[in-house]
BALOBA-1460 file (C-alpha; in Angstrom, 3 decimals):
// residues 129
<rec num="1" residu="m" x="108.799" y="115.425" z="52.750"/>
<rec num="2" residu="s" x="111.733" y="117.594" z="54.623"/>
<rec num="3" residu="k" x="111.388" y="119.380" z="57.745"/>
<rec num="4" residu="i" x="111.110" y="122.881" z="57.762"/>
<rec num="5" residu="d" x="113.295" y="124.749" z="60.275"/>
<rec num="6" residu="v" x="111.106" y="127.349" z="61.812"/>
<rec num="7" residu="k" x="114.093" y="129.327" z="63.324"/>
<rec num="8" residu="d" x="115.490" y="129.541" z="59.519"/>
<rec num="9" residu="y" x="112.258" y="130.898" z="58.407"/>
<rec num="10" residu="e" x="111.897" y="133.324" z="61.249"/>
<rec num="11" residu="k" x="115.206" y="134.786" z="60.032"/>
<rec num="12" residu="r" x="113.884" y="134.623" z="56.338"/>
<rec num="13" residu="c" x="110.487" y="136.634" z="57.546"/>
<rec num="14" residu="q" x="112.640" y="139.381" z="59.366"/>
<rec num="15" residu="e" x="114.611" y="139.706" z="55.993"/>
<rec num="16" residu="i" x="111.275" y="140.206" z="54.030"/>
<rec num="17" residu="l" x="110.115" y="142.473" z="56.535"/>
<rec num="18" residu="e" x="112.989" y="144.867" z="56.165"/>
<rec num="19" residu="d" x="111.118" y="145.702" z="52.512"/>
<rec num="20" residu="q" x="109.002" y="148.802" z="53.349"/>
<rec num="21" residu="e" x="106.285" y="147.776" z="51.012"/>
<rec num="22" residu="v" x="105.734" y="144.693" z="53.446"/>
<rec num="23" residu="r" x="103.641" y="145.016" z="56.544"/>
<rec num="24" residu="f" x="103.461" y="141.509" z="57.767"/>
<rec num="25" residu="a" x="105.622" y="137.930" z="56.687"/>
<rec num="26" residu="a" x="104.779" y="134.722" z="58.368"/>
<rec num="27" residu="l" x="105.161" y="130.947" z="58.131"/>
<rec num="28" residu="l" x="101.891" y="129.572" z="58.544"/>
<rec num="29" residu="d" x="101.049" y="125.711" z="59.059"/>
<rec num="30" residu="e" x="98.777" y="123.772" z="56.675"/>
<rec num="31" residu="l" x="95.953" y="124.712" z="59.161"/>
<rec num="32" residu="g" x="96.827" y="128.861" z="59.344"/>
<rec num="33" residu="n" x="98.606" y="129.155" z="62.373"/>
<rec num="34" residu="t" x="101.446" y="131.475" z="62.640"/>
<rec num="35" residu="l" x="104.632" y="129.489" z="63.435"/>
<rec num="36" residu="a" x="107.495" y="132.055" z="62.542"/>
<rec num="37" residu="g" x="107.387" y="136.091" z="61.627"/>
<rec num="38" residu="g" x="104.799" y="138.504" z="62.128"/>
<rec num="39" residu="y" x="103.947" y="142.238" z="61.554"/>
<rec num="40" residu="r" x="106.831" y="144.703" z="60.754"/>
<rec num="41" residu="e" x="107.694" y="147.141" z="63.510"/>
<rec num="42" residu="n" x="105.320" y="150.191" z="63.947"/>
<rec num="43" residu="i" x="102.579" y="149.118" z="61.825"/>
<rec num="44" residu="v" x="99.327" y="149.004" z="62.616"/>
<rec num="45" residu="p" x="97.343" y="145.891" z="61.835"/>
<rec num="46" residu="r" x="93.928" y="146.821" z="59.830"/>
<rec num="47" residu="l" x="92.378" y="143.631" z="61.531"/>
<rec num="48" residu="t" x="91.819" y="142.566" z="64.910"/>
<rec num="49" residu="d" x="93.578" y="139.708" z="65.971"/>
<rec num="50" residu="k" x="90.342" y="137.400" z="65.420"/>
<rec num="51" residu="q" x="90.142" y="138.480" z="62.127"/>
<rec num="52" residu="h" x="93.496" y="137.785" z="61.324"/>
<rec num="53" residu="d" x="93.692" y="134.330" z="62.384"/>
<rec num="54" residu="s" x="90.536" y="133.818" z="60.108"/>
<rec num="55" residu="v" x="92.450" y="135.091" z="57.102"/>
<rec num="56" residu="c" x="95.463" y="133.079" z="58.015"/>
<rec num="57" residu="k" x="92.955" y="129.915" z="58.231"/>
<rec num="58" residu="e" x="91.165" y="130.582" z="55.064"/>
<rec num="59" residu="l" x="94.289" y="131.378" z="53.019"/>
<rec num="60" residu="a" x="95.980" y="127.882" z="54.186"/>
<rec num="61" residu="t" x="92.592" y="126.378" z="53.060"/>
<rec num="62" residu="r" x="93.025" y="127.966" z="49.519"/>
<rec num="63" residu="v" x="96.523" y="127.059" z="49.388"/>
<rec num="64" residu="i" x="95.759" y="123.405" z="49.972"/>
<rec num="65" residu="k" x="92.772" y="123.385" z="47.696"/>
<rec num="66" residu="r" x="94.851" y="124.330" z="44.687"/>
<rec num="67" residu="k" x="97.137" y="121.339" z="44.960"/>
<rec num="68" residu="k" x="93.978" y="119.808" z="43.331"/>
<rec num="69" residu="f" x="95.035" y="120.743" z="39.729"/>
<rec num="70" residu="d" x="99.033" y="120.449" z="40.178"/>
<rec num="71" residu="v" x="99.140" y="117.586" z="37.675"/>
<rec num="72" residu="e" x="97.243" y="119.402" z="34.755"/>
<rec num="73" residu="l" x="98.352" y="122.915" z="35.537"/>
<rec num="74" residu="g" x="101.633" y="122.440" z="37.557"/>
<rec num="75" residu="r" x="102.283" y="123.449" z="40.863"/>
<rec num="76" residu="v" x="101.458" y="127.222" z="42.221"/>
<rec num="77" residu="k" x="104.598" y="129.186" z="42.631"/>
<rec num="78" residu="y" x="102.734" y="131.891" z="44.492"/>
<rec num="79" residu="s" x="99.327" y="133.477" z="44.596"/>
<rec num="80" residu="a" x="98.112" y="137.165" z="44.950"/>
<rec num="81" residu="s" x="95.026" y="139.097" z="45.633"/>
<rec num="82" residu="r" x="94.945" y="142.489" z="45.436"/>
<rec num="83" residu="r" x="92.676" y="144.447" z="47.531"/>
<rec num="84" residu="e" x="91.957" y="148.204" z="48.085"/>
<rec num="85" residu="h" x="94.101" y="148.462" z="51.327"/>
<rec num="86" residu="v" x="96.791" y="145.605" z="51.191"/>
<rec num="87" residu="v" x="97.823" y="142.763" z="48.671"/>
<rec num="88" residu="i" x="98.125" y="139.447" z="50.435"/>
<rec num="89" residu="m" x="100.235" y="136.737" z="48.983"/>
<rec num="90" residu="s" x="100.917" y="133.172" z="49.573"/>
<rec num="91" residu="f" x="103.976" y="130.784" z="48.678"/>
<rec num="92" residu="p" x="103.886" y="127.103" z="49.297"/>
<rec num="93" residu="v" x="106.962" y="125.834" z="51.074"/>
<rec num="94" residu="e" x="106.857" y="122.176" z="51.618"/>
<rec num="95" residu="d" x="103.904" y="121.417" z="53.595"/>
<rec num="96" residu="k" x="103.600" y="125.170" z="55.132"/>
<rec num="97" residu="i" x="103.290" y="128.531" z="53.438"/>
<rec num="98" residu="i" x="104.626" y="131.822" z="53.683"/>
<rec num="99" residu="m" x="101.911" y="134.628" z="53.864"/>
<rec num="100" residu="i" x="102.955" y="137.946" z="53.116"/>
<rec num="101" residu="v" x="100.533" y="141.221" z="53.455"/>
<rec num="102" residu="a" x="101.979" y="144.267" z="51.549"/>
<rec num="103" residu="e" x="100.982" y="147.709" z="50.647"/>
<rec num="104" residu="p" x="98.409" y="148.029" z="47.843"/>
<rec num="105" residu="n" x="100.254" y="149.796" z="45.368"/>
<rec num="106" residu="v" x="103.117" y="146.977" z="45.541"/>
<rec num="107" residu="n" x="104.150" y="145.277" z="42.054"/>
<rec num="108" residu="i" x="103.102" y="142.115" z="42.826"/>
<rec num="109" residu="d" x="105.579" y="140.093" z="40.710"/>
<rec num="110" residu="r" x="108.673" y="142.351" z="41.662"/>
<rec num="111" residu="l" x="107.826" y="141.634" z="44.949"/>
<rec num="112" residu="a" x="107.391" y="138.068" z="44.467"/>
<rec num="113" residu="f" x="110.746" y="137.642" z="42.834"/>
<rec num="114" residu="k" x="112.244" y="139.328" z="45.841"/>
<rec num="115" residu="i" x="110.812" y="137.121" z="48.192"/>
<rec num="116" residu="i" x="111.342" y="133.818" z="46.541"/>
<rec num="117" residu="e" x="114.957" y="135.046" z="46.340"/>
<rec num="118" residu="k" x="114.989" y="135.590" z="50.253"/>
<rec num="119" residu="l" x="113.280" y="132.256" z="50.785"/>
<rec num="120" residu="g" x="116.381" y="130.758" z="48.809"/>
<rec num="121" residu="s" x="114.498" y="128.790" z="46.186"/>
<rec num="122" residu="q" x="114.953" y="129.008" z="42.341"/>
<rec num="123" residu="w" x="111.865" y="129.759" z="40.410"/>
<rec num="124" residu="g" x="111.850" y="126.758" z="38.718"/>
<rec num="125" residu="n" x="111.964" y="124.116" z="41.459"/>
<rec num="126" residu="f" x="110.187" y="126.387" z="44.063"/>
<rec num="127" residu="s" x="107.316" y="124.582" z="45.892"/>
<rec num="128" residu="k" x="106.763" y="121.128" z="46.872"/>
<rec num="129" residu="i" x="103.552" y="121.502" z="48.437"/>
């Protein structure tokens, strides 16, 4: 398993945050702790810090649980949840996770392809988690 360069992912998260539809972009560890990235400048978070931490930890748990069917169904490229007020997306990267929170009207697949491009991975060999 290769080591993730957190400084590199900080830059990538900042590039993702240039998209006006993206509110939050961060690299999380397997426990849901933020290693790089954060909210786009001038964004008012919809959650308290405690709620946000809880969402990150829950997301990390779900990403790990999805590995259970990798042999039968293939690895997860990304996952998305459309809510009334936001879209939450996760992208497994090695043993870490890119978490994205976007505006509710975003085109999920279009945004996913843009993010994968910014992460520098090809669709066919994206995740090894």
